[in-house]
C-alpha positions in Angstrom: 189.0 131.6 -6.4 192.3 130.8 -4.7 192.9 127.1 -4.3 195.5 127.2 -1.6 196.1 129.8 1.1 198.3 130.1 4.2 197.4 132.0 7.4 199.9 133.3 9.9 198.3 134.4 13.1 199.7 133.9 16.6 196.3 133.5 18.3 194.8 130.0 17.7 191.3 131.2 18.2 191.7 133.9 15.7 193.2 131.4 13.2 190.3 129.1 13.7 187.8 131.9 13.3 189.3 132.9 10.0 189.5 129.3 8.7 185.9 128.6 9.7 184.6 131.8 8.1 186.5 131.1 4.9 185.2 127.6 4.7 181.6 128.8 5.2 181.7 131.6 2.7 184.4 130.9 0.0 185.2 127.8 -2.0 188.9 127.3 -1.2 190.3 123.8 -1.5 193.1 124.0 1.0 193.6 126.3 4.0 196.7 125.9 6.3 197.6 127.9 9.4 200.7 128.6 11.5 201.2 130.4 14.8 204.8 131.5 14.2 206.4 133.3 11.2 209.3 130.9 11.0 206.9 127.9 10.7 204.8 129.8 8.1 207.9 130.6 6.1 209.2 127.0 6.2 205.8 125.7 5.1 205.7 128.2 2.3 209.2 127.4 1.2 208.6 123.7 1.2 205.4 124.0 -0.8 207.0 126.2 -3.4 210.0 123.8 -3.8 207.5 121.0 -4.4 205.7 123.0 -7.1 202.7 123.1 -4.9 202.9 126.8 -3.7 200.4 129.0 -2.0 198.5 131.5 -4.0 197.6 133.8 -1.0 199.2 134.5 2.4 197.2 136.2 5.1 199.4 137.5 8.0 199.2 139.6 11.1 202.0 142.0 11.8 202.6 141.4 15.5 203.6 138.0 16.9 204.3 137.3 20.6 207.4 135.6 21.7 207.3 131.8 21.7 209.2 129.2 23.7 212.1 129.1 21.2 214.2 131.8 19.5 212.9 133.0 16.2 214.5 134.3 13.0 211.3 136.0 11.7 209.6 137.9 14.4 207.0 140.0 12.6 204.6 140.0 9.7 206.8 142.4 7.9 209.8 140.0 8.0 207.5 137.1 6.9 206.3 139.2 3.9 209.8 140.0 2.9 210.9 136.4 3.2 208.0 134.9 1.2 208.4 137.6 -1.4 212.0 136.5 -1.8 210.7 133.0 -2.7 207.7 133.9 -4.8 207.5 137.6 -5.8 204.0 137.0 -7.3 202.2 135.6 -4.2 199.3 137.6 -3.1 199.5 139.0 0.5 196.8 140.3 2.8 197.7 141.9 6.1 195.1 141.3 8.9 196.1 143.6 11.8 194.9 145.9 14.6 196.9 148.8 13.2 194.8 151.7 11.9 197.4 154.4 11.4 197.7 155.3 7.7 201.3 156.3 8.1 202.1 152.8 9.2 199.9 151.1 6.6 201.1 153.0 3.5 204.6 151.5 3.4 203.1 148.0 3.5 201.7 148.8 0.0 204.5 151.0 -1.3 207.5 149.1 0.0 206.4 145.6 0.8 203.8 145.5 -2.1 201.0 143.9 -0.2 197.7 143.4 -2.0 195.3 144.1 0.8 195.0 145.4 4.4 192.2 144.5 6.8 191.8 146.2 10.1 190.7 143.8 12.8 187.5 144.8 14.5 183.8 144.4 14.6 183.5 143.7 10.9 187.0 142.4 10.4 186.0 138.9 9.3 183.5 140.1 6.7 186.1 142.6 5.4 188.6 139.8 5.2 186.3 137.8 3.0 185.8 140.8 0.8 189.5 141.4 0.7 190.2 137.8 -0.4 187.7 138.2 -3.3 189.0 141.6 -4.4 192.7 140.5 -4.3 191.7 137.4 -6.3 190.4 139.7 -9.0 193.8 141.5 -8.9 192.3 144.5 -7.1 193.7 146.2 -4.0 191.7 146.2 -0.8 191.9 148.4 2.2 189.4 148.4 5.1 186.9 151.2 4.5 187.6 153.0 7.8 191.2 153.5 6.7 191.9 156.5 4.5 195.5 156.2 3.2 195.3 159.7 1.7 195.4 161.1 5.2 198.9 159.8 5.8 201.1 162.7 6.9 203.6 163.7 4.2 206.2 163.8 6.8 206.4 160.1 6.4 208.9 160.8 3.6 211.9 161.3 5.9 214.5 163.8 4.7 218.2 164.1 5.7 217.4 166.4 8.6 214.8 163.9 10.0 217.2 161.0 9.6 220.0 163.0 11.4 217.8 163.7 14.4 216.5 160.1 14.5 220.0 158.6 14.3 221.1 160.7 17.2 218.1 159.8 19.2 218.7 156.1 18.5 222.3 156.6 19.8 221.0 158.0 23.1 221.5 161.8 22.6 219.0 164.1 24.2 217.3 166.9 22.2 219.5 169.4 24.0 222.6 167.4 23.1 221.5 167.1 19.4 220.9 170.9 19.3 224.4 171.6 20.6 225.9 169.0 18.2 224.2 170.7 15.3 225.3 174.2 16.4 228.9 172.9 16.5 228.6 171.5 13.0 226.9 174.7 11.7 223.7 172.8 10.8 220.5 174.8 10.9 217.8 175.0 12.1 219.4 173.8 15.4 217.4 175.2 18.3 216.1 172.7 20.9 212.5 173.9 20.3 212.8 173.2 16.6 214.1 169.7 17.2 211.4 169.1 19.8 208.6 170.2 17.3 210.1 168.0 14.6 210.2 165.0 16.9 206.6 165.7 18.0 205.4 165.7 14.4 207.2 162.4 13.9 205.3 161.0 16.9 202.0 162.0 15.3 203.0 160.8 11.8 204.0 157.3 13.0 201.6 156.9 15.9 204.4 156.7 18.4 203.9 157.2 22.2 207.5 158.2 23.0 211.0 158.4 21.6 211.8 154.7 22.2 208.5 153.7 20.6 209.2 155.9 17.6 212.8 154.5 17.1 211.5 150.9 17.4 208.8 151.5 14.8 211.2 153.0 12.3 213.8 150.3 12.8 211.1 147.7 12.3 210.1 149.4 9.1 213.8 149.6 8.0 213.6 153.4 7.9 216.7 153.9 10.1 
């Protein structure tokens, strides 16, 4: 079993719950926790430099603002940062997210080893995930079916063109006119509207601003 793990979770009660459950069910020598990604990264970096690195990192994805400015503001940025130090460290994401379109890139792009969806059985699933990942197997909460992720997740040039214009503040009508002037088709406003609606569904976005924020956070645009 892992000897040393690091937990990054911005709710202290959640942190304590995870630590207590691990201590009760698994034989892990050292468990450390941090409430902020920057602190978790610094702890990870120091341990690695001292040849006493962590074997497993468990992190949430969303972190609330703290009293000081932060460099790393999300679980995704923390994952990227620790991977830059130790590409071989095992990583489990423990998050409320349940949208396969958002979870898939965590495996394909950020190369996480496990994903646990917080919920009624979340702690039990996390214990299973730790054991599975230790055995070099991938774990995903059973209620998450990654095969249902919409294939539209693979953004093409047309998608990116629309998204870039939306990010720059153009309306769908203005994007339509712009495409017509550039002889780009399809270019009707209704086609663009349907395309954006499908992107909403694929990425679990509530509105245009939410969609753009999600894609920027994922490094897609």
